[in-house]
PAFIGU-574886 format. One record per atom (N, C-alpha, C): x, y, z; residue number from 1; residue in three letters. Coordinates in steps of 0.001 Angstrom, whole numbers, plus 500000, padded with zeros to 6 digits. Layout:
! residues N
SEDREN   east  north     up num residu
SEDREN      X      Y      Z NUM    Ala
...
END
This chain:
! residues 112
SEDREN   east  north     up num residu
SEDREN 105559 381262 554627   1    Met
SEDREN 104731 380302 554187   1    Met
SEDREN 105605 379073 553557   1    Met
SEDREN 105183 378966 554910   2    Asn
SEDREN 106107 377536 553223   2    Asn
SEDREN 105004 376403 552284   2    Asn
SEDREN 106008 375458 551740   3    Leu
SEDREN 105817 374725 550515   3    Leu
SEDREN 104344 374222 551053   3    Leu
SEDREN 105148 372985 552347   4    Lys
SEDREN 103832 372425 552775   4    Lys
SEDREN 102570 373135 553094   4    Lys
SEDREN 102774 374379 554019   5    Glu
SEDREN 101212 375601 554185   5    Glu
SEDREN 100815 375389 553095   5    Glu
SEDREN 101503 376342 552077   6    Lys
SEDREN 100516 376536 550695   6    Lys
SEDREN 099769 375415 550322   6    Lys
SEDREN 100167 374032 549695   7    Met
SEDREN 099800 373467 549196   7    Met
SEDREN 098385 373106 550025   7    Met
SEDREN 098777 373504 551608   8    Ile
SEDREN 097633 373442 552497   8    Ile
SEDREN 096116 373666 552294   8    Ile
SEDREN 096791 375729 551768   9    Gln
SEDREN 095484 376635 551961   9    Gln
SEDREN 095230 376229 550513   9    Gln
SEDREN 095565 375440 549410  10    Tyr
SEDREN 095150 375145 548050  10    Tyr
SEDREN 094353 375092 547941  10    Tyr
SEDREN 094537 373325 548611  11    Val
SEDREN 093279 371909 548868  11    Val
SEDREN 092590 372799 549530  11    Val
SEDREN 092310 373746 550716  12    Gly
SEDREN 091361 373922 550976  12    Gly
SEDREN 090538 375115 550410  12    Gly
SEDREN 091291 375986 548917  13    Ser
SEDREN 090362 376954 548794  13    Ser
SEDREN 089496 376239 547414  13    Ser
SEDREN 088723 377445 546905  14    Ser
SEDREN 087791 376846 546441  14    Ser
SEDREN 088112 377388 545115  14    Ser
SEDREN 087996 376246 544287  15    Arg
SEDREN 088452 376427 542602  15    Arg
SEDREN 086950 375917 541271  15    Arg
SEDREN 086247 375861 541909  16    Arg
SEDREN 085114 375238 541508  16    Arg
SEDREN 084856 376039 540019  16    Arg
SEDREN 084754 374904 539080  17    Lys
SEDREN 084391 375569 537432  17    Lys
SEDREN 083368 374499 536907  17    Lys
SEDREN 082847 375332 536232  18    Ser
SEDREN 081718 374948 535413  18    Ser
SEDREN 081966 375023 533705  18    Ser
SEDREN 080948 374194 533077  19    Val
SEDREN 081551 373454 531723  19    Val
SEDREN 080251 373754 531308  19    Val
SEDREN 079756 374859 529982  20    Tyr
SEDREN 078583 374940 529397  20    Tyr
SEDREN 078586 373881 528769  20    Tyr
SEDREN 077236 373317 528420  21    Val
SEDREN 076477 372340 527204  21    Val
SEDREN 075528 372696 526293  21    Val
SEDREN 076046 373430 525138  22    Pro
SEDREN 074852 373898 524890  22    Pro
SEDREN 073575 373204 523746  22    Pro
SEDREN 074354 371660 524496  23    Glu
SEDREN 073202 370485 523381  23    Glu
SEDREN 072251 370403 524473  23    Glu
SEDREN 072567 371044 525677  24    Phe
SEDREN 071592 370596 527034  24    Phe
SEDREN 071020 372005 527671  24    Phe
SEDREN 071472 373511 527113  25    Asp
SEDREN 071588 374812 527343  25    Asp
SEDREN 071242 374762 528719  25    Asp
SEDREN 072932 373858 529448  26    Asp
SEDREN 072955 374229 530744  26    Asp
SEDREN 074514 373978 531458  26    Asp
SEDREN 074564 374231 532287  27    Ser
SEDREN 075948 374172 532981  27    Ser
SEDREN 075876 372678 533826  27    Ser
SEDREN 077207 371971 533580  28    Ile
SEDREN 078014 371201 534181  28    Ile
SEDREN 078669 372064 535607  28    Ile
SEDREN 078465 371447 536762  29    Tyr
SEDREN 079618 372653 538014  29    Tyr
SEDREN 080410 371282 537870  29    Tyr
SEDREN 081550 371042 538999  30    Phe
SEDREN 082609 370609 539421  30    Phe
SEDREN 083917 371631 539915  30    Phe
SEDREN 084173 370488 540555  31    Asn
SEDREN 085665 370847 541286  31    Asn
SEDREN 086804 370270 540542  31    Asn
SEDREN 087696 370537 540923  32    Pro
SEDREN 089252 370432 539865  32    Pro
SEDREN 089221 368846 540196  32    Pro
SEDREN 089828 367321 539895  33    Ile
SEDREN 089752 366629 540097  33    Ile
SEDREN 090704 366221 541247  33    Ile
SEDREN 090592 365342 541941  34    Thr
SEDREN 092009 364919 542753  34    Thr
SEDREN 092878 363831 542715  34    Thr
SEDREN 093521 363336 543038  35    Val
SEDREN 094705 362392 542690  35    Val
SEDREN 093853 361191 543357  35    Val
SEDREN 093269 361248 544838  36    Leu
SEDREN 092092 360159 545355  36    Leu
SEDREN 090411 359849 543760  36    Leu
SEDREN 090163 361122 544131  37    Gln
SEDREN 089020 361056 543162  37    Gln
SEDREN 089570 360157 541507  37    Gln
SEDREN 090883 360377 541117  38    Met
SEDREN 091259 359456 539604  38    Met
SEDREN 091403 358195 540378  38    Met
SEDREN 092254 358114 541087  39    Asp
SEDREN 092312 356694 541184  39    Asp
SEDREN 091009 355566 541395  39    Asp
SEDREN 089992 356573 542261  40    Lys
SEDREN 089067 355971 542002  40    Lys
SEDREN 088231 355432 540623  40    Lys
SEDREN 088024 356659 539860  41    Ile
SEDREN 088015 356686 538120  41    Ile
SEDREN 088551 355280 538031  41    Ile
SEDREN 089683 355522 537960  42    Met
SEDREN 090789 354424 537218  42    Met
SEDREN 089904 352703 537643  42    Met
SEDREN 089516 352860 539290  43    Thr
SEDREN 089118 351619 539790  43    Thr
SEDREN 087983 350863 538878  43    Thr
SEDREN 087153 352188 538951  44    Leu
SEDREN 085997 351466 538313  44    Leu
SEDREN 085734 351342 537176  44    Leu
SEDREN 086491 351624 535903  45    Ser
SEDREN 086111 352156 534923  45    Ser
SEDREN 086863 350623 534372  45    Ser
SEDREN 088026 350064 534926  46    Gln
SEDREN 088169 348800 534685  46    Gln
SEDREN 089820 348922 533824  46    Gln
SEDREN 089885 350139 532843  47    Gly
SEDREN 090712 350386 532448  47    Gly
SEDREN 090106 350732 530925  47    Gly
SEDREN 089160 350843 530643  48    Ser
SEDREN 087806 351002 529564  48    Ser
SEDREN 088263 352725 529269  48    Ser
SEDREN 088556 353221 528121  49    Ser
SEDREN 089081 354556 528028  49    Ser
SEDREN 087700 354845 527751  49    Ser
SEDREN 086429 354508 527817  50    Gly
SEDREN 085206 355028 527532  50    Gly
SEDREN 084445 355302 528793  50    Gly
SEDREN 084699 354426 529681  51    Ala
SEDREN 084005 354116 531223  51    Ala
SEDREN 085037 355146 531852  51    Ala
SEDREN 086041 355328 531691  52    Ile
SEDREN 086797 356826 532397  52    Ile
SEDREN 085913 358252 532112  52    Ile
SEDREN 085088 358408 531030  53    His
SEDREN 085170 359154 530962  53    His
SEDREN 083140 359242 531479  53    His
SEDREN 082595 357917 531296  54    Ile
SEDREN 081368 357798 532148  54    Ile
SEDREN 081069 357774 533416  54    Ile
SEDREN 082189 357285 533969  55    Trp
SEDREN 082682 357424 535437  55    Trp
SEDREN 083239 358713 536340  55    Trp
SEDREN 083782 359396 535283  56    Thr
SEDREN 084306 360951 535551  56    Thr
SEDREN 083174 361816 535597  56    Thr
SEDREN 082258 361635 534823  57    Ile
SEDREN 080645 362461 534829  57    Ile
SEDREN 079939 362238 536306  57    Ile
SEDREN 079938 360700 536816  58    Ile
SEDREN 079258 360497 537779  58    Ile
SEDREN 079450 361032 539382  58    Ile
SEDREN 080868 360901 539155  59    Glu
SEDREN 082202 361260 540354  59    Glu
SEDREN 082386 362473 540347  59    Glu
SEDREN 081903 363638 539209  60    Lys
SEDREN 082531 364913 539233  60    Lys
SEDREN 081110 365570 539293  60    Lys
SEDREN 079865 365887 538359  61    Ala
SEDREN 079177 366437 537828  61    Ala
SEDREN 078530 366948 539495  61    Ala
SEDREN 078407 368387 539331  62    Glu
SEDREN 077482 368626 540296  62    Glu
SEDREN 076225 369888 539614  62    Glu
SEDREN 075406 370022 540339  63    His
SEDREN 074066 370787 539988  63    His
SEDREN 074792 372865 540588  63    His
SEDREN 074244 373714 540542  64    Glu
SEDREN 074577 374848 540455  64    Glu
SEDREN 074874 374730 542467  64    Glu
SEDREN 074043 374533 543118  65    Asp
SEDREN 073831 374450 544625  65    Asp
SEDREN 074879 373584 545062  65    Asp
SEDREN 075705 372755 544526  66    Gly
SEDREN 076565 371706 544399  66    Gly
SEDREN 076340 370259 545439  66    Gly
SEDREN 074626 370231 544622  67    Ser
SEDREN 074610 368351 544744  67    Ser
SEDREN 075238 367308 543640  67    Ser
SEDREN 075263 366900 543893  68    Lys
SEDREN 075302 365364 542970  68    Lys
SEDREN 074400 365040 541818  68    Lys
SEDREN 074823 365572 540924  69    Ala
SEDREN 073715 365731 539107  69    Ala
SEDREN 073651 364512 538473  69    Ala
SEDREN 074426 362950 538772  70    Phe
SEDREN 074103 362053 538704  70    Phe
SEDREN 074710 360629 539638  70    Phe
SEDREN 073878 359753 539547  71    Gly
SEDREN 074420 358320 540252  71    Gly
SEDREN 074504 357398 539642  71    Gly
SEDREN 074838 356129 540151  72    Leu
SEDREN 075163 355206 539606  72    Leu
SEDREN 073877 354757 538377  72    Leu
SEDREN 072974 354908 538773  73    Glu
SEDREN 071567 354603 537884  73    Glu
SEDREN 071224 355425 536370  73    Glu
SEDREN 072323 356236 536759  74    Asp
SEDREN 072535 356956 535195  74    Asp
SEDREN 073613 356319 534037  74    Asp
SEDREN 074175 356155 534533  75    Lys
SEDREN 075394 354833 533793  75    Lys
SEDREN 074653 354394 532412  75    Lys
SEDREN 073652 353673 532347  76    Pro
SEDREN 073226 353659 531140  76    Pro
SEDREN 072872 354560 530126  76    Pro
SEDREN 071732 355870 530620  77    Phe
SEDREN 071909 356850 529254  77    Phe
SEDREN 073023 358091 529305  77    Phe
SEDREN 074204 358297 530110  78    Leu
SEDREN 074997 358602 530175  78    Leu
SEDREN 075805 358211 528905  78    Leu
SEDREN 075716 356803 529190  79    Glu
SEDREN 076548 355566 527881  79    Glu
SEDREN 075975 355845 526606  79    Glu
SEDREN 074518 356202 526261  80    Gln
SEDREN 074214 356442 524968  80    Gln
SEDREN 074260 358135 524467  80    Gln
SEDREN 075244 358900 525582  81    Leu
SEDREN 075415 360254 524762  81    Leu
SEDREN 076186 360245 523585  81    Leu
SEDREN 076352 361528 522730  82    Asp
SEDREN 077245 361450 521976  82    Asp
SEDREN 078458 361243 522190  82    Asp
SEDREN 079694 360772 521607  83    Trp
SEDREN 080731 360567 522343  83    Trp
SEDREN 081607 362217 522090  83    Trp
SEDREN 081066 363060 521907  84    Ala
SEDREN 081644 364663 521292  84    Ala
SEDREN 081141 365570 522574  84    Ala
SEDREN 079825 364888 523044  85    Val
SEDREN 079027 365614 524088  85    Val
SEDREN 079993 365592 525585  85    Val
SEDREN 080494 363927 525509  86    Val
SEDREN 080737 363504 526547  86    Val
SEDREN 082608 364063 526578  86    Val
SEDREN 083210 363620 526064  87    Thr
SEDREN 084791 364035 526416  87    Thr
SEDREN 084631 365677 525975  87    Thr
SEDREN 083677 366901 525583  88    Arg
SEDREN 084053 367841 525900  88    Arg
SEDREN 083734 368179 527195  88    Arg
SEDREN 083065 367680 527768  89    Ile
SEDREN 082271 367755 529532  89    Ile
SEDREN 083524 367195 529724  89    Ile
SEDREN 083864 366184 529809  90    Thr
SEDREN 085371 365480 530913  90    Thr
SEDREN 086387 366060 530494  90    Thr
SEDREN 086426 366411 528707  91    Gly
SEDREN 088101 366976 528842  91    Gly
SEDREN 088282 368144 529458  91    Gly
SEDREN 087291 369150 529879  92    Glu
SEDREN 086892 370392 530793  92    Glu
SEDREN 087562 369834 532489  92    Glu
SEDREN 086697 369185 532984  93    Met
SEDREN 086753 368380 533950  93    Met
SEDREN 088378 367433 534626  93    Met
SEDREN 088732 367193 533604  94    Leu
SEDREN 089904 365857 533556  94    Leu
SEDREN 091478 367937 533174  94    Leu
SEDREN 091146 368606 532586  95    Lys
SEDREN 092271 369640 532737  95    Lys
SEDREN 092895 370331 533731  95    Lys
SEDREN 094157 369942 533267  96    Thr
SEDREN 094939 370150 534030  96    Thr
SEDREN 095203 372177 534270  96    Thr
SEDREN 095681 372854 535861  97    Ser
SEDREN 095382 373667 535510  97    Ser
SEDREN 096905 374219 535133  97    Ser
SEDREN 096432 375654 534540  98    Ser
SEDREN 097717 376730 533466  98    Ser
SEDREN 098437 377245 534978  98    Ser
SEDREN 099693 377722 534367  99    Val
SEDREN 100462 378539 535227  99    Val
SEDREN 099905 379296 535987  99    Val
SEDREN 099055 380489 534827 100    Asp
SEDREN 097723 381386 535404 100    Asp
SEDREN 096871 381277 535842 100    Asp
SEDREN 096617 379945 536089 101    Glu
SEDREN 095311 379537 536981 101    Glu
SEDREN 095798 379556 538076 101    Glu
SEDREN 096853 379411 538179 102    Leu
SEDREN 097628 378520 539633 102    Leu
SEDREN 097606 379915 540145 102    Leu
SEDREN 098780 380802 539656 103    Lys
SEDREN 099296 382379 539846 103    Lys
SEDREN 097817 382963 540779 103    Lys
SEDREN 096657 382655 539555 104    Lys
SEDREN 095308 383464 540578 104    Lys
SEDREN 094978 382931 541544 104    Lys
SEDREN 094996 381275 541879 105    Thr
SEDREN 094487 380268 542958 105    Thr
SEDREN 095219 381555 543980 105    Thr
SEDREN 096646 381463 543749 106    Ser
SEDREN 097364 382798 544797 106    Ser
SEDREN 097259 383411 545441 106    Ser
SEDREN 096834 384457 544238 107    Glu
SEDREN 096986 385698 544792 107    Glu
SEDREN 095182 385640 545710 107    Glu
SEDREN 094553 384666 544966 108    Lys
SEDREN 093374 385237 545881 108    Lys
SEDREN 093585 384573 547338 108    Lys
SEDREN 094249 383736 547374 109    Thr
SEDREN 094402 382959 548804 109    Thr
SEDREN 095688 384258 548989 109    Thr
SEDREN 095941 384841 549329 110    Gly
SEDREN 096937 385669 549768 110    Gly
SEDREN 099106 384967 549554 110    Gly
SEDREN 098971 384125 549132 111    Ser
SEDREN 100100 383156 548579 111    Ser
SEDREN 100996 383957 547875 111    Ser
SEDREN 102160 383269 547800 112    Asp
SEDREN 103445 383952 547791 112    Asp
SEDREN 103808 383207 546475 112    Asp
END
């Protein structure tokens, strides 16, 4: 399998993750952020570091069933959350995969 085929297989693989939020005794589910999604978030945030975090939650957070957890109408109350809670959630969402995580994904999809 060549590099391009491996990349295509990787993009199509399930890499869904979750972050437990003890303040709400619940988890937020998400898929790793893509280049296009990050570009959209950067555009929506207009360079504001706080807005990057809020838009990341709006764009990426899902319920366990895969439905979106938040929409534009939720932005005002999300902006009222404690900064520590917001950054802990988005820290997980924006975290880059480690080499070990990439190897596990490769092993699950049968890539070398």
